[in-house]
Steps between C-alpha positions, in 0.01 A plus 500: 500500500239226559492120496192284458451190711196395300246690707610850608796715394771543767693829515873428533615868504346814359609645171608865477157592371328314782716641781510867396208713617288654229462865595402810314736795539415708807276234657688395814233301682541161319878539517493583869309187588728283290816659637398450861368151439830376363728721710739340745676810627190716529372319806831559682614847401190689619501526878184488710494878557560582131244539225464181298276684257773755416747222431242316289435810290872550440550136409203513265644806328833321449324193363299718262818677389714190434228243408676190635496185290557220748579438863862618479409842366222534757749422775745761372223760490398409852865539602500852352190584704658378823812709435293814441302424818820467701631828359177659623588378849850647470354844423260472794787403730714786367223752564451368852873528576512858369192600700656351810815703439301820444314445827831465680629821336185693595544394861851652491393837362758718673799296387369475142437875474841596639666250266320656201647842582807430716626860499172658613439570867162491669334331204329232708395437856324225693159607365599472132279268298633361172150435373454875465794508259398193301143609442413760239528561127780703338255790471418480871871484581569814295212679674634394839842639411349834390290529816798424724713762323225763520446430870872533571528824302197651676643404840835660418322811378307529829822454697667777295208737570533435872876557494448833323247600765261795495159580648311255274765228485287240681195556277707498179696189602186313599340592168809381310459146633305246295152420636600162645804648676288788626245256644786305658619823665151574630484156660821573691365838610181339629707243689701789643819346368596840356364852554321669209778755456778564250754343734275200559446447126873537431578240764230267361643528149857443620431208732205323341374612159822552304657165601179324393492685168866422435446130568186485282680677215794260518269199524308616192825567312649162586182294461617340169826392666311370805265299279795353308680413825187333639448289189868411491510388863168323456639287216679211675720398208683235702168336586387502137811329365368150558169589337685644201700180458182295513334729243800459268470122538132519403579720198754250372264213561225683311733561204608135487145370527369737233790413267430130553131550423567699183762247386258213555225676303751572223606136481139385508417741220790379289 
């Protein structure tokens, strides 16, 4: 609305047509500039280490979607943008808390593994590393389980050959071992930990190889449970409760603000 003082028109307040930005659908740039120019909350909600451009793009998209007609509608749209931005922070904080919990669980590998399979003995020791259980696809996990079972079966077969005895027992038992176990045996022979005899191989299998194979087979079999236990202990639910309450508050605020905006546009249209 304008008033003439005899020389130049004076703008008292803008009409709806004058205040609303004229934007073609999908063209955010004019809207973005207008939204930021008139925004009050925008300058406060984006912190120094956050991306002002990302917030501006989101605000521009909301302005383009709702096409505000007047300062009140622009403010409500800006309020929606600030709520979405704060919810983004909640998700970042939640991820950081979970990662912190997972790091704590990984540093307590032995207790996590034994808790995942409380009735299994010798499943973990001081050298156990949870990262080995957490890494790998389902296909890799299935392959690891097959390899562990084959290694254990081959070791038991070699032990049975040695118990049966015979002139070629050592050669047959050594051949029954998988290549990696055979190489492991050769390393012990070279170190003179065991003699390269049937009795030496039997002792090696009983004291060293079979316990390792048993532990690896159990670890492979219980890997899904260990992964679930790690993720469960790494999820600090009690520390996320406050974040969840804040997120619920933001959701309700978003619903109220959006309902207010839609009601205002409905009344303006009527």
